[in-house]
C-alpha positions in Angstrom: -19.0 10.4 -83.4 -15.6 12.2 -83.2 -14.1 9.5 -85.5 -16.9 10.2 -88.0 -15.9 13.9 -88.0 -12.2 13.2 -88.4 -12.8 10.7 -91.2 -15.2 12.9 -93.0 -13.5 14.8 -95.9 -13.8 18.6 -95.8 -15.3 18.9 -99.3 -15.0 22.5 -100.6 -16.9 23.4 -103.7 -18.1 26.6 -105.4 -21.3 26.3 -103.5 -19.6 26.1 -100.1 -19.4 29.9 -99.4 -23.1 30.2 -100.3 -24.1 27.3 -98.1 -22.1 28.7 -95.2 -23.8 32.1 -95.7 -27.2 30.4 -95.6 -26.3 28.5 -92.4 -25.1 31.6 -90.7 -28.2 33.5 -91.8 -30.4 30.7 -90.5 -28.6 30.8 -87.2 -29.0 34.5 -86.9 -32.7 34.5 -87.7 -33.5 31.5 -85.6 -31.4 32.9 -82.7 -33.6 36.0 -82.1 -36.0 34.2 -79.6 -33.0 32.3 -78.1 -31.1 35.6 -77.6 -34.0 37.3 -75.8 -34.5 34.2 -73.6 -30.8 34.2 -72.6 -30.9 38.0 -72.1 -33.9 37.6 -69.8 -32.2 34.8 -67.8 -29.0 36.8 -67.4 -31.2 39.7 -66.0 -31.9 37.5 -63.0 -28.4 38.7 -61.8 -28.6 42.1 -60.3 -25.0 43.1 -61.2 -24.3 44.1 -64.9 -20.8 42.7 -64.8 -22.1 39.3 -63.6 -24.6 39.3 -66.4 -21.9 39.7 -69.0 -19.8 36.9 -67.3 -22.8 34.6 -67.1 -23.5 35.1 -70.8 -19.8 34.6 -71.7 -19.2 31.5 -69.6 -22.7 30.1 -70.3 -22.3 30.4 -74.0 -18.9 28.7 -74.0 -20.5 25.8 -72.2 -23.5 26.1 -74.6 -21.0 25.9 -77.6 -19.5 22.7 -76.3 -23.0 21.2 -75.9 -24.1 22.4 -79.3 -21.0 20.9 -81.0 -21.8 17.6 -79.2 -25.3 17.8 -80.4 -24.2 18.4 -84.0 -21.8 15.4 -83.9 -24.6 13.2 -82.5 -27.4 14.7 -84.6 -27.9 11.6 -86.8 -28.3 9.6 -83.5 -30.4 12.2 -81.6 -33.0 12.6 -84.4 -34.0 8.9 -84.0 -35.3 9.5 -80.5 -38.4 11.7 -80.2 -37.8 11.8 -76.4 -35.1 14.4 -76.8 -37.5 16.8 -78.6 -40.1 16.2 -75.9 -37.6 17.0 -73.2 -36.4 20.1 -75.0 -40.0 21.2 -75.5 -41.0 20.5 -71.9 -38.0 22.6 -70.7 -38.9 25.6 -72.9 -42.6 25.5 -72.1 -41.6 25.3 -68.4 -39.6 28.5 -68.8 -42.6 30.2 -70.4 -45.0 29.0 -67.7 -42.6 30.1 -65.0 -42.3 33.6 -66.5 -46.0 34.2 -67.1 -47.1 32.7 -63.8 -44.6 34.8 -61.8 -45.8 37.7 -59.7 -45.3 41.3 -60.8 -42.1 43.0 -59.5 -41.9 46.3 -57.8 -41.7 47.9 -61.2 -45.1 46.4 -62.1 -43.6 44.0 -64.7 -43.0 40.2 -64.8 -39.5 38.9 -64.7 -37.7 35.7 -65.5 -35.8 33.6 -62.9 -33.8 35.4 -60.3 -30.3 34.2 -59.1 -28.2 34.9 -56.1 -24.9 33.8 -57.7 -23.2 33.6 -61.1 -23.1 29.8 -61.1 -26.9 29.5 -60.8 -27.4 31.4 -64.0 -24.6 29.7 -66.2 -26.2 26.2 -66.3 -29.6 27.6 -67.2 -28.1 29.7 -70.0 -26.3 26.6 -71.4 -29.3 24.3 -71.1 -31.7 26.9 -72.7 -29.4 27.2 -75.7 -29.2 23.4 -76.0 -33.0 23.2 -76.0 -33.2 25.8 -78.8 -30.4 23.9 -80.7 -32.5 20.8 -81.1 -34.5 22.9 -83.6 -31.8 25.0 -85.2 -29.3 22.0 -85.6 -32.1 19.9 -87.3 -32.6 22.8 -89.7 -28.9 23.2 -90.4 -28.5 19.4 -91.1 -31.4 19.7 -93.6 -29.5 22.4 -95.4 -26.1 20.6 -95.5 -24.9 17.2 -94.6 -21.2 18.3 -94.4 -20.6 18.2 -90.6 -17.6 20.6 -90.8 -19.8 23.2 -92.6 -22.6 22.9 -90.1 -20.1 23.3 -87.2 -18.6 26.4 -88.9 -22.0 27.9 -89.3 -22.9 27.1 -85.7 -19.6 28.6 -84.5 -20.3 31.9 -86.2 -23.9 31.7 -85.1 -23.1 31.4 -81.4 -20.8 34.4 -81.7 -23.7 36.3 -83.3 -25.9 35.0 -80.5 -23.6 36.5 -77.8 -23.8 40.0 -79.4 -27.6 39.7 -80.0 -28.1 38.7 -76.3 -26.0 41.7 -75.3 -28.2 44.0 -77.4 -31.4 42.4 -76.0 -30.3 43.0 -72.4 -30.3 46.8 -73.3 -33.5 46.6 -75.3 -35.3 44.7 -72.4 -34.8 47.8 -70.4 -36.2 50.1 -73.1 -39.2 48.3 -74.5 -42.4 47.4 -72.6 -43.5 44.3 -74.4 -40.2 42.8 -75.6 -39.7 40.3 -72.7 -43.3 39.1 -73.1 -42.8 38.7 -76.9 -39.6 36.8 -76.3 -41.3 34.3 -74.1 -44.2 33.9 -76.5 -41.7 32.9 -79.2 -40.0 30.5 -76.8 -43.4 28.9 -76.3 -43.7 28.6 -80.1 -40.4 26.8 -80.4 -41.5 24.5 -77.6 -44.8 23.7 -79.4 -42.9 23.2 -82.7 -40.7 20.6 -81.0 -43.7 18.8 -79.6 -45.4 18.7 -83.0 -42.2 17.3 -84.6 -42.0 14.6 -81.9 -45.7 13.7 -82.2 -46.0 14.0 -86.0 -42.5 13.5 -87.5 -43.8 13.5 -91.1 -45.3 16.9 -90.8 -43.1 19.7 -92.1 -43.8 23.1 -90.7 -42.6 25.7 -93.2 -39.6 27.7 -91.7 -41.0 30.8 -93.5 -44.2 30.5 -91.5 -42.2 30.3 -88.2 -39.9 33.2 -89.1 -42.8 35.4 -90.2 -44.8 34.6 -87.0 -41.7 35.4 -84.9 -41.2 38.6 -86.9 -44.8 39.8 -86.2 -44.4 38.9 -82.4 -41.2 40.9 -82.2 -42.7 43.8 -84.1 -45.2 44.0 -81.2 -42.4 43.5 -78.7 -40.7 46.7 -80.1 -43.9 48.6 -80.5 -43.7 50.6 -77.2 -40.9 52.2 -75.3 -41.0 52.2 -71.5 -40.6 56.0 -71.4 -43.2 56.6 -74.1 -46.0 57.5 -71.7 -43.9 60.0 -69.8 -42.8 61.6 -73.1 -46.5 61.9 -74.2 -47.5 63.5 -70.9 -44.6 66.0 -71.0 -45.7 67.0 -74.5 -49.2 67.5 -73.3 -47.9 69.9 -70.6 
């Protein structure tokens, strides 16, 4: 795999900047549900400093795993078992979240951790499961491995900032965490469909539009909105 990357010529043409822009845009759009999942996982740590550390270290490990996946992409796509495993993991996350008991604040929460090193592997594995979908999309856009790696590198940096934003937004919006896990479930179902029916192409526009609608609902109500309304009534 590594020999293939070394031997592959880094072909730069007039279309290269545009392809890179498309790859980065795809990474950003397809990372929204990934980001909210990682943000929710990091919230399992009580300390804010530990949350940031878990995201930083977890995404460094995730980057290594994602690069390995890109280099092995032509081999991985031959085996539907990888997609089934990724789908099973994502759907397990969704089941664990929606079947969990309400917390003291009256809301459901993702997995809880007692140490930093419990959260880091989960963050890395979650990103890897999402990458099965995003890497396949990137390979379809460009067969230049170095270009896909460049797009994924910029994408994971964007993902880190997006996850940081979602940590704040999860504290502000009532339905956002639910919306995030619903989209995680959609990605899991999409992976299962790909594994079972490899010839079926699900339009990316349909997936992105559906995720956009779900996130619009997720951002539809602030947690302090009821209090503001009651104060206005007084």
